[in-house]
Phi, psi and omega in degrees: 000135180271153174302147174291167174074007175274352179230158181298140180290144175235160175231145180279157173299140179276109189274058184289338179267001174281127180311323181299338183296317177258005180300119184305308183297319175292327174292317183297323182289318177293326172296318187287331180292313179286317181300326177298321180293313178306311179304321180276350178255298175064024177291339185267008189309327187253012182282309185204185182279348179300314187287316171304320177299318180290317179290331173290320173309305185303300187301328183264011178277164180305321186260343187072022177227165186293336185291344180266004184261122176299143180301326182291349177272345182287348179294334178291328170299310177299327179301325190270000179273127180263004185056041180284336176082003187288326177294319183293315191282317195238345185240320189284124181278001192245015180284156178311143008279014179295144182299337178294327170060053184265123171216087185300312182296322182283341171284329176284334175294317185296313179305315182294318180301320177292317175299320180295323178296328181271008174088012176275119179208145181267108181305313184291322176293321176308302185294328178291337183280349180278063198290329176296311180296317179298320179299314179295310184297313186285332179291328177296339180227043193305312185302314181291319184292313185294324173296315184290331184266357180301133185293338180274356178278101185277352174284303190272328186290326170302320177296314177303319178297314185294323189268318190252349182080015179270121185305133188292337181279345192280134169299135179244144179289144176282165176241156184231138182286327175267101178294167174296327179293321172303315190287324179291327171302320189274322189213062178289133180301148176287134183275136179283105187295337184253012177288165185296325180269028194288345181277346190269153175223134182229131170262117181272116179283107189305325184067149183292328180291310175296311184306308186263327190252329179212076181298337180301326178298314178294320176296321171301320177291320177299314186295320182291312181295325174299319177301325182268006174086006183283126170286127189233153169218141178268128180235125180217088171287344182148171178301144181293340176096014175305313172304326178288322176300315183300330181260007176080015177278068188292324175301315183291327175298318180294321179293328177287319174312305183296320180292314187286326178299316176297326181289323179277348181304317175296330175287323175298319177308329190263013174084014182277134164285158170245134186234125172254128185276354177243123188300326184297326184283316176305313177304317181299308185296319187279330191230315183288312182308307183294341177275338184270323183228072187290343186256007177269111185297325182298314182301309180298319178298320181289322182300318179294337185262001191259146180231148164286152182302309182299321185294324186287319185291324174296319182297324175296320189293321181284332191259311185246339186091146178276155170298141176294164172121359174290139181237153179302152176257102182297147177089344176085169190227128157265121175250131175259126184275110184300147182302314183286345172278320173304316186294344180276354171057042177246006185093179187277071190290318177303317181296312180304317184295312181287340173286354180271353170286131182302143185062026186309134176231092189239126178249130184253137174242120183244074181205154183293135172293335179095350189292306175071040182062225181293342181304315183287346176269355183281142179308317177303337190236347191298318184293327180289328178295319175292320180298314183295325184272352185310315180295334175288314181296317180298320179289325177302310183298315185294325179295327175047055176269164172297322188234145170238128179225154171210144175298335176261106188298325179293319175306313185298317180295318180299317180297325178295320175301314175302317180297318178301322178284343175265321174192099185298323186294332173266008178268118179299160182290327181214163177248170191222157165272146177305325182290331173291329179288323179302310178297323181293320177298333178275340181090023186239006183295129182302000000 
């Protein structure tokens, strides 16, 4: 048997329609098989809270081994997983094609799918995951919604915590009445017809977060691509389904994948690339969907045509060259590489992108922020999310740069919260997506 990590990790198709996938006895056996390997290795002890929980259960058992841990206790390990993929991508030496065949995140996904089939569901998490509905409703009353969700609102946030279980201390994203799709229809930036990448066409997958919560990221991407001559259209058929995946709703994810792939097919026919500004969404289109609906040619075609935003701009820089006009970013940048960007296995594209800015002073952090989407804002998880992200916050404070950025907007805001608790004096007033800073360097930030 060869040592692990000597070959590129591979992932198996998710057999979610096979009755064995959610069979309680077979799932328990597979969890114990993989957990026993984790127990004897323990390289992932400091990645997130799932592994300390698992190891504590084993160490505090009567035998000090997994066989003495009751099955009903294993759910605490599942609850702590944010599906960040860092154990699979960076730590575990036993991922496929190694014979041990360890895929901890997808095992957690299987456990959640089984829980859902047995009727176990978190109502609050389910409602938080309905991002399109929430975005439309909150966007219609955006000033009121943003007032009520402000962390400084000591009237409403305790009520939200009591009713919805969302920690009153957690930063929540703002909502906008004018979505990215609306803004792009009304005010698309003029394209530089003689720029190096003038032959390219890109369909921007707006993503639920950029569309409803932070349209400026999308506007910055449109402006930078226009500066480089790329013809763009904003396309948004709906959320990619990452919140559904996190809860194990695989049938709905499959439905979303097929619907979205069909929606993008005409754009692919016209020669458009697909660019997603949020790494979690790019990961869904490129990697998760083909594992959930492996026999759909439209899904496979979309996966092959999709780029993460930073990846796409670096590709332009390497193949056509960037348009002139970039100016330095004074004070330097701390850039956090989002977990779901790293899971795409394309390299540190956000850092590569920012290093294209003249006089670039870029400090890179490669560690999970601990936020985990909606997981980190819940009262049951908020302190754990801060604990997991504490090394990132400490490093960002130590770097002491003018700008803090992450490809994951939720992670960026969470890092600022951690920095405030470490050293408020060295915490910037706001965080950025790398694309926003690149647009700032070009002088085209909205």
